[in-house]
C-alpha positions, -999 to +999 in steps of 0.1 A: -820+276-568-831+289-602-864+300-587-848+323-560-834+358-560-811+353-530-790+324-517-777+322-481-742+307-481-734+307-444-702+298-427-689+263-433-655+247-427-637+275-445-646+309-459-649+300-496-679+279-505-691+267-539-726+278-529-718+314-538-708+303-573-738+280-576-760+309-567-744+331-593-748+304-620-785+301-611-790+339-613-793+344-575-774+370-554-753+353-528-757+364-491-724+357-474-708+364-440-679+389-441-645+371-442-620+371-414-591+395-416-564+386-441-587+362-460-583+364-498-616+370-515-632+389-544-665+396-527-677+432-525-709+441-506-737+452-530-714+446-560-713+408-563-728+397-530-744+409-498-720+406-469-732+404-433-712+404-400-705+368-390-712+378-354-749+383-361-774+361-344-799+342-366-826+368-360-802+396-370-794+377-402-831+375-409-833+413-404-804+418-428-821+397-455-854+417-449-834+449-455-822+435-488-857+426-498-868+462-490-845+473-518-855+449-546-837+469-573-804+460-558-809+422-561-805+418-599-776+442-599-758+421-573-768+388-590-753+401-622-721+411-604-719+376-589-723+362-624-695+383-638-672+372-609-681+336-616-673+340-653-641+357-646-629+328-625-645+297-638-653+300-675-637+272-696-614+296-714-601+310-681-594+275-667-577+264-700-555+296-700-546+288-664-537+252-671-518+261-702-497+285-682-489+258-657-481+233-683-458+256-703-439+271-674-405+255-670-398+238-638-369+256-620 
C-alpha cells in the first residue's frame, strides 16, 4: 500500500473498516462509500477521504476514481487529512488517555 496514492475500501460487513486507517498510515488517500444515514463517522469528502455513493455500479466507481486522478493535487491533501484523522484517534497517547479515563472513573 505504501506505493499507492489511493486505496479503495469498499463495503464490508459494517461501515467502519480498518482499511481506511491502514491507507492513512501508508500515506494513501482512502476511497470510501458514503455511510448510511445515522451512522457515526468522521469522514469528510475531499478532506480526509473521497466518498462515493454506495449505489454506484462498478463502472461508475471506476469513473469516480478517474475523476479523482484528473485532479492529482487533491490526493496528497486528502491523504494528509486521513493521516491527521488517524493520529487523532489512534496515536498511543490518545489510546493511553482514553484507557486512563476508563480506569480512573468510579463505577456508579
